[in-house]
C-alpha positions, -999 to +999 in steps of 0.1 A: +255+046-123+269+079-137+235+092-148+219+083-115+245+101-093+236+134-110+201+132-096+212+139-061+245+137-042+231+128-008+205+103-019+167+104-013+152+103+022+139+069+032+105+084+040+102+099+006+112+066-011+085+048+010+059+074+001+067+070-036+065+032-033+032+034-015+018+058-041+028+034-069+012+005-050-020+024-046-020+034-083-014-002-095-041-016-072-065+010-086-056+002-123-059-035-118-092-031-100-106-010-129-096-038-153-108-068-133-138-058-112-162-043-138-165-076-159-171-095-126-198-071-116-216-071-149-216-109-151-231-112-116-255-084-122-267-100-155-273-133-137-298-117-113-314-094-138-344-099-160-336-089-195-361-082-222-356-089-259-337-056-264-313-066-235-326-038-213-332-044-177-367-053-163-355-055-127-338-079-104-348-116-103-336-150-092-354-167-121-321-173-140-307-194-111-341-211-106-342-221-143-306-232-140-309-255-110-343-269-120-332-276-156-326-311-168-300-297-192-278-287-162-275-322-148-268-336-182-242-310-192-226-312-157-223-350-159-208-348-194-184-321-182-172-341-152-168-373-172-151-356-200-127-337-177-119-366-155-110-391-182-093-366-204-071-357-174-063-394-168-053-398-205-030-367-203-014-378-170-008-414-181+006-405-215+025-374-204+036-388-171+050-421-184+068-403-212+083-377-188+097-404-165+112-424-194+128-393-210+142-377-178+149-406-155+159-435-177+184-443-205+157-449-231+166-441-267+150-415-290+146-389-262+149-360-287+116-371-304+097-365-272+109-328-270+103-322-307+068-336-303+061-313-273+075-281-288+056-285-321+024-296-304+024-266-280+030-243-309+001-256-330-033-239-326-057-260-307-084-258-333-059-270-360-049-300-338-086-308-332-094-307-369-066-331-376-080-356-352-115-352-365-102-363-399-082-392-385-111-406-365-139-394-388-158-414-414-134-407-442-103-410-420-077-438-423-089-456-391-125-461-401-116-466-438-090-493-430-116-510-407-142-512-435-116-525-460-105-553-436-139-563-423-161-555-454-186-539-430-202-505-436-204-493-401-175-472-385-151-486-359-150-453-341-175-425-337-154-394-332-184-372-324-189-389-290-179-385-254-152-411-260-139-391-290-139-359-270-119-376-242-093-391-265-086-358-284-086-336-253-063-361-235-037-361-263-041-323-266-029-317-230-003-346-228+026-325-241+021-299-214+019-327-188+051-340-202+068-306-200+057-299-164+064-334-150+098-335-167+109-307-143+096-327-113+113-360-123+145-342-132+150-332-095+142-367-081+169-385-061+180-416-080+195-432-048+161-441-035+153-459-068+187-477-068+182-487-031+148-502-040+164-521-070+192-535-047+166-546-022+150-568-049+122-546-062+112-551-098+113-522-123+076-518-123+074-519-085+102-493-082+085-470-106+051-473-088+063-473-052+092-449-053+093-427-084+057-418-086+051-417-049+079-391-045+063-371-073+027-374-059+022-338-048+033-325-082+012-351-100-019-344-078-016-306-083-011-310-120-041-333-122-063-306-106-049-279-129-055-300-160-089-310-148-099-274-144-086-265-179-105-295-193-136-284-175-134-249-191-124-263-225-144-251-255-126-261-287-130-298-283-166-297-270-176-272-298-159-290-327-163-326-315-192-327-290-218-303-304-221-320-338-228-352-319-254-336-296-232-338-265-234-306-244-211-296-216-211-265-194-191-243-218-212-252-249-244-245-229-231-210-221-222-205-258-256-217-270-273-193-245-255-164-260-261-175-296-299-178-292-321-152-308-327-132-287-296-140-266-304-155-232-277-135-214-292-139-180-293-177-181-258-179-196-245-156-169-260-177-142-244-208-158-211-188-158-213-178-121-220-214-110-190-226-131-167-199-116-176-211-081-167-247-090-134-237-105-126-214-075-130-244-051-108-266-073-081-239-076-081-236-038-073-273-034-047-269-062-029-243-041-031-265-009-016-295-027+011-275-043+022-260-010+026-295+004+054-305-020+082-298+004+073-329+025+083-350-005+116-333-013+142-357-027+172-333-030+189-333+003+223-317-001+255-336-009+238-369-013+219-358-043+231-372-076+207-371-106+217-405-122+197-422-149+176-453-141+189-483-161+161-501-180+183-529-192+163-553-214+133-530-211+150-502-232+132-514-263+098-509-245+108-474-235+119-467-271+086-480-284+066-458-261+085-427-272+081-436-308+044-443-304+039-409-287+057-392-316+035-409-341+001-405-323+005-370-308+024-353-337+030-373-369-006-385-375-024-352-368+001-332-389-001-357-418-039-354-416-038-316-416-014-316-446-035-341-465-066-319-459-048-288-471-036-305-503-069-321-514-098-301-528-124-319-505-123-344-476-115-379-489-097-410-477-059-413-478-054-434-509-028-436-536-056-431-562-064-397-545-029-383-552-041-371-586-063-345-568-034-331-548-029-293-554-018-261-537-052-245-543-060-239-507-026-224-500-030-201-530-064-190-517-050-182-483-019-164-495-037-146-523-067-131-506-066-098-487-092-112-462-066-136-448-039-109-448-061-089-426-066-119-403-028-123-399-025-086-391-054-085-366-040-115-347-005-101-345-017-067-334-040-081-307-014-107-294+015-083-294-005-055-279-018-078-252+016-092-243+032-057-241+005-042-219+004-073-196+041-074-191+042-036-184+014-039-159+028-069-141+063-054-141+051-026-118+026-047-100+051-075-094+075-049-079+049-036-056+040-071-044+076-082-041+086-051-022+055-052+000+043-017-007+008-003+000-020-025-014+005-050-026-015-080-013-047-065-027-030-061-061-018-097-060-053-110-053-068-088-080-042-099-106-047-136-099-086-134-098-090-140-136-076-175-131-111-186-120-126-173-152-128-198-181-121-180-214-157-182-226-171-169-193-147-140-192-156-133-228-193-132-218-185-108-189-165-085-212-192-086-238-218-072-213-193-045-204-188-036-240-226-033-247-230-006-220-197+012-227-202+047-240-179+042-270-186+017-298-160-009-289-180-041-293-169-061-323-135-043-325-099-054-317-099-030-287-124-051-268-107-084-277-074-069-264-091-057-232-104-092-225-070-108-233-052-083-209-075-094-180-072-131-189-034-132-191-024-109-163-019-139-139+006-155-164+025-123-168+026-118-130+042-152-126+071-143-148+076-107-134+072-116-097+095-146-099+122-125-117+119-095-093+124-119-063+158-128-077+170-092-077+185-081-044+172-049-029+207-035-023+209-026-060+177-005-057+191+010-025+223+020-042+204+037-070+182+055-044+214+067-026+226+080-060+194+101-062+171+080-084+133+081-077+111+050-076+102+051-113+138+055-123+148+026-101+123+003-117+129+014-153+167+018-153+178-008-127+151-035-123+139-037-159+173-044-176+180-071-150+145-085-155+147-085-193+151-123-198+120-130-176+100-102-193+109-114-228+099-150-218+066-138-204+060-117-235+066-145-259+045-170-239+015-146-237+019-137-274+018-173-284-012-184-263-031-152-273-027-162-310-043-196-302-072-184-280-106-190-296-133-190-270-131-153-259-127-137-294-155-159-306-180-138-285-162-105-289-151-103-325-170-085-353-169-089-391-138-068-395-121-077-363-116-115-364-085-134-353-071-165-369-087-191-345-122-174-349-118-174-387-108-211-386-139-219-365-161-201-390-144-219-420-148-253-403-185-246-395-191-238-432-174-270-443-142-254-457-118-278-440-092-275-466-087-238-461-088-244-423-058-268-427-039-245-451-045-214-430-034-232-398-003-246-413+008-213-427+000-196-394+019-222-374+050-217-397+048-179-393+046-182-355+076-205-354+096-180-375+085-150-354+092-169-321+127-178-333+134-142-345+121-127-313+142-151-292+174-142-311+167-105-307+160-107-270+191-129-265+213-103-282+197-075-262+202-094-230+239-100-239+244-063-245+227-054-212+249-078-191+280-069-210 
């Protein structure tokens, strides 16, 4: 505190400190409003505007909404979206929920495989994961080829480009996240209730259903709504799996409206506004259910002992489930991706095909400057986004936590992007870029701008939670020593908040490198990111280079994440002595 005491021996007046805090609160509310509100306005304006072929306005109209609600395509895409989201959510909850309970609450073997599966799956780009499953379940994949060899029939056992294929792939895609989130819930469950049920004569299955999952019901219900919303706004699986099979959902309808020539921006915007309203209602109920979790609390003071549930003779069944999850969710997709990367064209997995194995696709990716530029673009966009978001949410989180002027307004503005699916927000930002006085459309600047808006709610969660753990007496001591509000935040709060800021930075960096839907609408020929390039390669039939590019990128992200973690850990150790 030596540097701080030189700022003023008698401290700063309380009124002056309050004025500085309120000024910062007003400034942050204004900055966040400038970021969030213009895309919202342009999206709504476009939905009630008649646009000509040159995208100039021909006046206000409700025709876009009339076309939307009288279109047969709306009913079909809405039904497909709901069916897809509901059943994919059920698959994720069943797979991830059972696995989480087995790993956290029982003595089942092979627990480490579940965490390895989760970590690797969450670090793999969505589009890469989807391409792996497309091969596994496709015509040349091992499942259909094995079926034909066994039965001698020519038809396929499984049509991957179907609603069932979309549900299966999306369900497995989200199961690792469900496992991760429900693991925290089951870890805090009180084992005494389960043991009491067993001593009363309840079977293992009855105890699991009537005790374990009943206690976790609020968390499971809230997570179900969250996953349902994310499935509803999903684009990768509907675009790669559903569109080739002629199956449209809400997000693909929006994308096709933008891709038409000329683009039907007004109709796509009306679609987007209707989708935002649906998601806003779902998120409202998500908040209500989450707030009811206290009624089901199982940790009650000294009686709480987190003991494992003994499976007895059913341990083999638990081990089989963990192994099956490892094989299905991780091993099979990675094996398919590696096979695609090593073979010159898509072909069945046979010993006879080993003579075609080569590193040609890896050599193309590593040897071409085009791919080097993609790597650099993606890192620049993701790192810049993560840095700006964490800086913004550092100050905004402090304003909200310390209840300064416009703190509540800032909180509402920061969380507003949660209701925007990535594709919808991309459409809103696209319209803003088209009227912006500077030529930003098709550049990394506009992609970064969209990412900053999209990921502010995530950064706010890390910053706000960390600031709430810092007692205000530390800030008051700094103020008495003469520090102003900015010095308090930068020299007192920030060092203490470093672990939370680093975790938030890394999380946003990783998900920004995987995002495809928004950059797909905003990127130009010289400003593509890795997921967009992979989508273009897949669309042109270059699945081998997609697999090689994805594997190299996933490896680089793992190395960068580990290096960043080690650096921030050392910095944190120096800060706290």
